[in-house]
N, C-alpha and C positions, 0 to 999 in steps of 0.2 A: 082212787082213779088210776087206771092203767094206761100208760102212754107207750105206744109202739112207734118206732122210727125205722123205716127201711132205708138203709144207706148210711155209711160211716165216712162220708166225705166232709167237706167244709160245712155244708148246710146241716147235715145230720148230726155231726158232733157238736156244733155250736148250739143246735136246738136242744140236744140232750143236756148240755151244761146249763143252759138257761132254764129249762124245765126244773132241773134239780134246785136251782136257786129260788125259783118261784113256788115249788111244791116239794118241801123237804121230805114229806112222807109218801109221795107218789111213787108208784111202781113204774120203772122205766126200762124198756127193752129195746136194744138196738140190734138190728139184723143186717148183716152185710155178706156179700159174696167174697169180699176181701178178707184175708186172714191176718192182715196187718194194716192198721190205720196209717195212711201215708198221704203226702202231698203229691198230686199228679203234676203240679207245676215243677216238681223236682225230679221227675223220672229220668230226665236227660243226665242229671248228675249221678244217678245210679248206673246208667248205661256207660258213662265215661269213667266209672270206677272212682270218681271223686268222693262218693259217699256210698255206704252200704245201705241195706234196707232200713236198719234202725236209724240211720242218719237222715232219712227223709220222713220220719214220723213227726207229726206236728202237735202231738199231745204227750204228756208224761206217760211213762210206761205203766204206771199204776192208776191211770185216769179212771177207768171203769170201777176198780175196787174202791178207790178213795171216794168216789161220788155215789157209790151204791147203785151202779147201773149194770144191768145184765147185758152181756154181749154175746150174741150167737154169731160166731165168725164162720166164714166159709159156707154159708147157707143161702139158698136162693128162694125168694117168694114167687110162687107160681101164679096165685090168684088172690085178689082182694074181693071179699064178699061184703059189700056195704050193708045189705039188708039184715045180716046176722051179726055185723060188727066182728067179723073174723077174717083171718088171712090163712091161706093154705100154702104150705111149703112144698117144694119140689118132691120131697120124700113123703108127702101127704100128711105131715103133721099139721094140726089145726091150732091156731093161736087166736085168742080173743083180744079185743082192745076196746077202750072207751074213747080214746083219741088216737088218730093215726096220722103220721107224717110220711109222705112219700118223697124221699130224697135220693132216688136211685141214679141220678146223674144222666150220663149219656154214654153210648158205646161207639167205637170206631165203625165207620161205614166202609165196608169192603165192596167195591163195585163188581158187578158180574162180568169180569173180563177174563176170558180163558179159564184157567184153573185157580184164579185168585182165592176163591171161597173154599176150595178143597185141598189145596197144596199144603204140605206140612212145613214149608219154609216161608210162609206169608203171614205177616202179623200187622195188626194195628198197634198203636201205642197210646193207651188210655189208662191202663191199670198196672199195678206193680207186677201182676202175673204176666202181662204182656212184656214188660221190660225184662223180667227174669228169663223168659223164653228167648227173647232176642239176644240177651247177653250170652246165654249158653251157646246159641247157634253161631253168634258172631266170632266166637273163639277160633273156629276153624274156617270161617268164611273168608274168601279172598276178594270177591266182588259183591258189594252191597248196593242194591238199587232202592232208592226212596222215591215213591210216587206221590208227588205233591210237595210244594215248597212253601206251605203255610208255616205258622210258628211251630207246630208239632214236628213237621218234616225237617225244618231247619235245626230245631233242637236235637233231633236224632242225628242229623248229619254232623253237627258240631261235636256231639259226644263220640261218635264213631271215628271221626277224623282225629280226635284227641288220642284215640287208641291206635292210630296209624293205619286205619283201614282204607281201602280203595272205595270211594263213595261216588255214585252217580245219582243226580237228582233230575227227575223228569217232571216238567211243569207244563200244563196245557196253555197257561197264560204266557204273555210275552215278557214277563218279568217275575222275579222271585218275590215272595211275601205279598202277593197281589191284593189280598184283603186288608192287610195292615198298612201297606206303604204305597206311595206313588212311585213312578219310575225314577225320579231324582233321588228319593230316599233309599230305594232298593239297590241302586247301582253300586254304592260303596260296599254294601254287604256282599254282593256278588263277587266283587273284586277280592275282598278279604277271604272269602271261602275258596275262591280259585287259587289264591296264593297258598292256602293250606292244603291244596291237592284235590279239591272237590271239582267234579265235572258236571256241568249243567247242560241239559237239553231242553230248550224252551220252545213254546208254541207247538208242542206235540203231546200226544196222549198214548197210553198203553192200549193196544187193541187185541193182541193175541199173546198166547204163552206156549212154550214148549216144555214138556215135563219128561222126566226119566221114569224108569220102571218102578222106582220107589215112591213116586208121587211128589217129587220135588221139582219145582220149576228151575230150569237151567237157562232159559232165555225168555226175555220179554220182547215182543215185536211191537214197535211203535206205529202210529198212524201213517207214517211215511215209508214204512217198510224197514226202518233201521232195527237191527237186532242188538239187544243188550244182554250179554252173558251175565248171569248172576247166581250166587249161592244163597242169597238171603234177600227177601223183598219186604220192605216196610211201606205200608199204605197209609198215607196221611191225607186222605181225600175227603175229610169232614167227619162229622159225628151225627148220630141220631139219638134223640131222647129215649131213655130206657123206660118205655111205657107198657111193655108186654104184660105186666102183672095186673093192669086195669082193663085189659081187653074183655069185653062182654060182662063188665061189672056194673055198667050204668053210670060210671064216672066219665064225664066228658073229657075226651082226649083224642086228638088227631095226630098232628106232628108233635105236639107238646101236651102236657097236662094243663087243662084250663083252670086258672085260679083267679079269684077276685082280689080286691085291694087289701084284703086281710089274709091273703094266700090260702083261702079256703077253696076247695074244689066245688064242683056242682053238688056234692053230697055233704051235708052238714057234719062237722066233726072229723072230716078227712081233709088234710092240708097237703100242699106241695111246695117245694123249695129247691132252688139250685137249677142246674141245667135241665132237669126233667120238666120244669115249668116254663122253659123258654124265655126266662128273664135274663138280664145281664149275668153271665156265668162266671165272671172273674172272681177271684178268691174273696176279696173283701165283701163284695155284693152277696155272694153265696152265704157267707157267714151271717151277714145282716138279715138275709131272708130266713135263715134257720132260727135266729133269735126272734124275729118278728112272728114267725109261725108259732114258736114256743109260747109267746105271750098270749096269743089268741087261743091256743090249745088249753091254756091255763085260765081262760075266762077273763083275761085282761085285754080288751080290744086295742089293737095297734095296727095302723095302716102301714103298708110298705110303700114308701115314696121314692126310693132311689131307683127309678126305672130308666134313667138316662143311660145310654149306651157308653161303655168305657172299654176300650180295647186293652192293649197290653204295653208293658215296658219290656224292651229287649236289649240285651247287651251281648254282642258277639265280637270277640277279638278287641274289646275295649271301646267299641263304638256303641253309645247308648241312644236309644230312640224311645220316645213316649208318644203313643197315639191315643187321643181322647175323643169320644164322640163317634158319630156314625161314619165319618170319613169320606163320604161320597157327595160330590157337588150335584145340585139339581139346577135346572134352568131358572135363572133369576137370582141365584146365590151370588154373593160377593166373595171371590177367592183372592186372598192376599198372600204373597210369598216374600220372604226375606231370606237371602242366602249370602254367606260369606265363607271365608276359609275355615272358620271354626264351627259353624252351625248352619242348619237348614230349618226353616220354619214355614209352615203353611196353615193358614186359618180359613175356615169356611163359615161365613156369616149368613144367616137366613132370617129374613124379616127383622133385621136390626139386632139379632141375638147371635151369640157364638154357638154354632152347631157342632163344630169339631175343630181340633187342632192337632198338628203333627210337629213334634220337636225332635230334632236330631243333633247330637253334639252337646251343646250347652243346655242344661236343664234349669237354669236360674228362673225363679218366679213361676215355676210350673203350677204351683198350688192355686194361683189366681185363676188359671184357665179352667181347672176343675170346678172351682167356685162359680165361675160365670156360666158354665154349661149346666151345672146342677141346679142353680137358682134361676136360670133363664133370664139373666140380667139384661135390661134394655141398654144397648150400647149406642143409641142414636146420638150422632155427633162425635162419637169416639171411634168409629169403625177403622179409620185410617191409622189410628194410633194403637191398634190392637196389640202390637208387639212391644209397646212401651208402657202399657198400663200397669199400675201397681194398686195395692189395696188403698193407697192414699187417694186414688181417684173416686173412691166410693164412700167417703165420709167427710163430714164437715167438722172442723175443730171449733168448739165453743170458746168464748173468751176465757172461761175458767179452766180450759185445757181438757175438758171431757170430749168424748167422741159421739157424734150423732150419725149413725149409719144411714146412708141413703137407701140401701136395699137390705133385706133380711139376710143374716148370715146363714 
């Protein structure tokens, strides 16, 4: 059996490892555009010079050799041909497969603003190659503009501020980290970044650019006419699933690759995992998706059940925040807030169940909230005590000292 995996991120690598454990004699080929396996969650540490490229690798250096896995590094798949069970590389090399996993992840979205898509000093931050280009150009840059204040944008800002760079962040929302945090939780981060020298321009967007004869952007003009001089632009305006290789293949994919509960696409024998499949793309979930796909590829049926949304943990300047769940309240939801000098907590309950929670400062007992969201625990009668609940609220102690769980773990 020949297993081919496109992508060497968390989903692809975990799938390769799982297939090897399930199929000791199977042929495994991993193909990736990346030339080094790395954690995209750690790219900001590379930018800040806290770690080098080897320091953000999440597998042993000899992973492929030890596990008998072939790795085609720095290669791009142009097309997947399901009818013939073959893939075609960008250099026209054709490779056959018996089972295929598409774990191509996502790419930075560069909006069509002025010369953003053609200028030589504009980058997204999604891959190690992006970080390497930014790092090289940042050496001589005096003014760095970051478009977007989501987690990627703020990671980049933090890294470059650590290097003593002049950083301006433009955000079209009225607060920073608008998808991850509410106004109350975002305000302390804004203050901390400003104390470190960061300049924020909120409620405005980039609309035009001015470039020099060499093709570099020298100014970005905002929606209100404000001009921002810049030597380097980092666009953190979202991502798009990397589905180009399945276009015209017959595999169903629009914004994302469509997969069922077994992570199989519309074509039997071809699977999808990670960001490309539009499921929760955080690191642990991507690894679980890769493992689940591997079991199904090896003929051992396994459903992927962890579809609940889980956002991110962030830690800037010593302030830690954890955001679990979808994070947006709807009409009819119960929103509860608790705030003191040490912490800020906000919970959203929907139909008597915890839909999401935001914790800033103190992280005590955070595990129980993930447990409640994942298992959709009925909290009827306990809603107002949401910030005081412990696991003890969910089991009875028998007279002999054994535990009888009221809800499944």
